[in-house]
C-alpha positions as CSV (number, residue, x, y, z in Angstrom):
1,M,165.3,107.5,207.4
2,L,163.3,105.1,209.7
3,L,163.2,107.4,212.6
4,P,161.5,110.4,210.9
5,G,159.0,108.1,209.4
6,S,158.2,106.5,212.7
7,L,157.8,109.9,214.3
8,V,155.5,111.1,211.6
9,D,153.3,107.9,212.1
10,L,153.4,108.4,215.9
11,W,152.6,112.2,215.3
12,R,149.5,111.3,213.3
13,A,148.3,108.8,216.0
14,R,145.5,110.0,218.1
15,G,145.9,110.5,221.8
16,W,149.0,112.6,221.7
17,T,149.2,115.5,224.1
18,A,150.6,118.9,223.0
19,A,153.6,118.2,225.2
20,G,154.2,114.8,223.6
21,R,154.3,116.3,220.3
22,R,156.6,119.1,221.3
23,T,158.9,116.4,222.7
24,A,158.8,114.2,219.5
25,L,159.6,117.3,217.3
26,A,162.5,118.2,219.7
27,A,163.9,114.7,219.4
28,L,163.6,114.7,215.7
29,A,165.2,118.1,215.5
30,A,168.2,117.1,217.9
31,T,168.7,113.8,215.9
32,L,168.7,115.6,212.6
33,G,171.0,118.3,214.0
34,G,173.3,115.9,215.5
35,V,173.6,113.9,212.2
36,T,174.3,117.1,210.2
37,L,177.1,118.4,212.6
38,F,178.7,114.9,212.7
39,S,178.6,114.7,208.8
40,A,180.0,118.1,208.3
41,A,182.8,117.5,210.7
42,R,183.7,114.1,209.1
43,M,183.5,115.7,205.7
44,R,185.8,118.6,206.6
45,R,188.3,116.3,208.2
46,A,188.2,113.7,205.3
47,S,188.8,116.5,202.7
48,T,191.9,117.8,204.5
49,E,193.5,114.5,205.6
50,T,193.3,112.6,202.3
51,A,193.7,113.2,198.6
52,G,191.1,110.6,197.8
53,V,191.1,107.4,195.8
54,R,190.8,107.5,192.1
55,V,188.2,105.0,190.8
56,A,187.4,103.8,187.4
57,L,184.0,101.9,186.7
58,V,184.4,99.5,183.9
59,A,181.3,97.9,182.3
60,T,180.7,96.4,178.9
61,N,177.5,95.0,177.3
62,Q,179.2,91.8,176.1
63,F,177.3,89.3,178.2
64,A,173.6,88.4,178.1
65,G,172.7,87.5,181.6
66,I,175.4,86.3,184.2
67,A,178.5,84.5,182.9
68,R,179.2,81.1,184.6
69,S,183.0,81.1,184.0
70,W,185.6,83.6,185.0
71,A,187.8,83.1,181.7
72,P,185.5,84.9,179.2
73,V,184.7,87.7,181.6
74,W,188.5,88.3,182.3
75,A,189.2,88.0,178.5
76,A,186.5,90.8,177.8
77,Y,187.4,93.0,180.7
78,A,191.3,92.7,181.1
79,P,192.2,95.0,178.2
80,T,189.8,97.8,179.4
81,I,191.0,97.4,183.0
82,T,194.5,97.7,182.2
83,R,193.9,100.7,179.9
84,S,191.6,102.6,182.3
85,A,192.9,101.6,185.9
86,P,194.2,104.7,187.7
87,H,197.6,104.3,189.3
88,G,197.1,103.9,193.0
89,G,193.4,103.7,192.5
90,M,190.9,100.9,192.1
91,V,188.6,99.5,189.4
92,V,185.1,98.8,190.0
93,L,183.3,96.0,188.0
94,P,179.5,95.6,187.8
95,E,177.9,93.4,190.4
96,K,176.5,90.1,189.2
97,L,179.0,89.9,186.4
98,V,179.8,86.3,186.9
99,L,178.6,83.4,188.9
100,I,181.6,81.4,190.0
101,D,182.5,78.9,192.7
102,A,185.4,79.3,195.3
103,A,188.1,78.2,192.8
104,G,186.8,80.7,190.3
105,A,186.8,83.4,192.8
106,I,190.5,82.5,193.7
107,R,191.4,82.6,190.0
108,A,189.7,86.0,189.5
109,A,191.7,87.4,192.6
110,H,194.9,86.1,191.1
111,D,194.1,87.6,187.7
112,A,193.3,91.0,189.3
113,A,196.5,90.9,191.5
114,A,198.6,90.0,188.4
115,A,197.1,93.0,186.5
116,A,198.0,95.3,189.5
117,R,201.5,93.9,189.6
118,E,201.8,94.5,185.9
119,R,200.9,98.1,186.3
120,G,203.2,98.6,189.3
121,D,200.4,99.2,191.7
122,D,200.7,96.2,193.9
123,R,201.2,97.5,197.4
124,R,202.0,94.1,198.9
125,R,205.4,94.0,197.0
126,A,208.4,94.9,199.3
């Protein structure tokens, strides 16, 4: 995104020769072509190698602002998470859901891991 914008600004600057403009246009075309080919190759390989990951986005409007404690957030989200979490997939919660310290983050990780174990999706179990 920055490269094309920079080249447009340079293109509009005075003092460019015709050869310089052709070189800039060729560099832009080569960059865009390379990115397109790389993306197409990666997408083709990704679609044949993996089945993908199922994701559920869980959001509620139960909190005005950002919560300061994990317990009420987990109490509000846990039932929805356990109902809608795809087996073998992941659940995404909104960012800035709760503002917690390190101990709260550890508690949140333990709660999420316990929910995964409950559903039988904990990959760490042997």
